[in-house]
N, C-alpha and C positions, 0 to 999 in steps of 0.2 A: 504493500500500500504506500509506504514511504517512497519507494522507488518510483511508483507510478505518479505520485504527486510531484516528485522532483522532475520527472520527464515532462509532465504537463507544464510545470512552471518554466522549464527551459524552452519548450516549444512556444509558450505564450510570450516569453521574452524575445525570442527570435522574430515572431510574427509582430510583436509590438514595435520592434525596431523597424520592421518592414513598413508597417502602417505609418510610423512617424516619418520615415523617409519619403513615402508617397505624399503624405499630407503637408509636411513642412519643407521638404526638399524638392521633389520632382515637380509638384504642381506650382510651387513658387517660381521655379525655373520656367515652366510652361507659360506662366502668366504673361511674361513679356511678349512672346510672339503672338499669343492669343489676344492680348490687349489691343492689337491693331483692329480687331473686330468690335471693340468697345469693352468697357470695364465689366458690365454685368454679363455680357456674353462670355467673356473669359472666366468669370467667376463660376458660371453654370457649367461650362465645359469642364473646369477643374473639379467641380463637385461630382460629375459623372466619372471622371478618371478615378477619384477616390472611391466612389461606389464600387467600381469593378475591381480595381487593383488592391483595395483594402478590404472592403466588406465581402466582395465576391471571392477573392483568393482565400481569405480566412475561412469563409463558409465551406468551401470545398475541402479544406483541411480539418474541419471539425471532427471527422471520424478518427483522426490520428491521435486525439486526446483519449485518455482512459475514462473520463466522465465529463459531464456537462459543466461542472462547477467552475473550473478555471476559465474556459472560453466565455461563459456567460458573465462571470465576475469581471473579466477584462473588458467586455463590451460595456458594462455599466460604468466602469472606471473611465473609459474613453468618453462616454456620454457626459460625465461630470467635467472632464477636461475640456470638452467642446462647449459646455455651458458657461464655464468661467469667463472666457473672453466676451460673451454677450453680457454677462453680469457686470463686468468691470469696464466695458466699453472699449476694450483693446482687442478688436477683432483681428483674426487671421484673414486679412482683407482680400487675399488672393483666392479664397474659396468660401468665406463666410459672408452671408447677406444680412445686413442690419435689419432687414424687413421680416426675417423669419429665422427660426431655429430648427429647421427641418433636419439638419444633419444630426442634431441631438436626438430627435425622435427616431431617426434611422438607427443609431447605436442602441437606444433603449429597446426598440422592437426586435432588433437582431438578437439581443440577449434574452428577451422574453420568449421568443419562439424556440430558441435553442434550449433554454432551461425547461420550458413547458413540455416540449416534445420528448426530450431525452430524460429529463429528471422525473417527470410525472408519468409519461406514457411509455418510456423505455425504447423509443424509436427515434433516433436522431434525424432520420429522413424527413419526418413530418415538420421539423423546424428548419432544416437546411434548405429544403426546396422553397418554402416561402421567403427565406432570407435571400436566396439566389434570384427569385423573381424581383425582389426589391432592389438588390444590388446590381444585377446584370440586366435583367429585362427592362426595368424602369430606366436604366441608363440609355437604352436604345431610344426611348421616347424623348428624352432630353436632347440627345444629339441630333435626332432627325428634326425635331421641332426648331431647335436652335439654328440648324442649317437652313431650314425652309423659311422661318419667320423672323429670325434674328432676335428673339426674346423668349422669355419663359412664358409659355401659353399652353392652354389645353386644346388639343385638336386630335381628331380620330386617327389621323395618319400616324401619330405617335403611338397610339394604342395598337395599330396594326403592326408596327415595327416591334413593339414589345411582345406581341403574340408570336411573331416569327422567331424571336430569340427564346422566349420562355417555354413554348410548347416542346421543343427538343430537350430542354433541361428537365421539365417535368416528366417527360416520357422516359428519359434515361434513368431517373431515380425511382419512379413509381408507376411507370407504364401508363395505362389509360387514365387512372385517377390523377396522376401528375399532369397529364396533358389537359384534362378538363379544368383542373385547378389553375393552370396557366391561362386558359381562356378567361376564367373568372377574374383572375388577378389583373389581366390586361384590360378588362372591362371596367373594373372599379377604379383603376388608376385615373380614369377620366374625371373623377369627382374628388372634391375635398371640401371640408366643412370647417374652416379655420376656427380654433387652432388645430383641428384634426386634419392632417394632411395625408397624401398618398403613401408616405412612409409608414403610416399606421394602417391605413385601409388595405393596402396590397398584402402585407404579410398576415394581417388579422383575418381577412376574408378567406385567403387561400388556406391558412392554418385551420380555421373552423371547418371549411369544406373537407379538407383531408381528414380531420378528426372524425367528422360525421361519416365519411366514406369508410374509414377504418372500423368504425363501430358497427356498420351495417355489413361490411364485407372485408374482413381483415386483410391488410395489404401484405 
């Protein structure tokens, strides 16, 4: 048990360094060339880079941990660290938006679905798949909409892009149930009810759907 905890902490430290590099190094470097498109466009492109390379990569590696405790706790710690700049007014300006704290809800929901699926239900897939819909699938919406419209907006073309990315992810992990969950996640991304945003609705809706499917027909 001690050995497993040590290994989990070592892996979390390595992934934490990777996340810090992406958020504090890579995206800050990317901001300069992206800023030629405009400040907010650069910010939102950088947020999607972080979604995929931080949230997505770590989600794929969740099964490498011996339990849910360390990855979920790390996600909640990251949420706190992302909240502090909003609280103090010292934003990480190259990816944080003073108008919302959606990156905080991203980290919180990532931790919630991983903890609930693995810790309570004993199946990490039920949390990893919604986390990947949020991290990778939702990134497709932002990139496509940003390229087409030059700003953060809601448009169905983004949802189609999300479905194209998310359905193969869902199928890979959970077959038909995952594919249907991907369609649902891609649909609900279109909506948000501030302060509830798509980083809450996407993983929550897909997690509840997969939980229901599993209850009716074990995955």
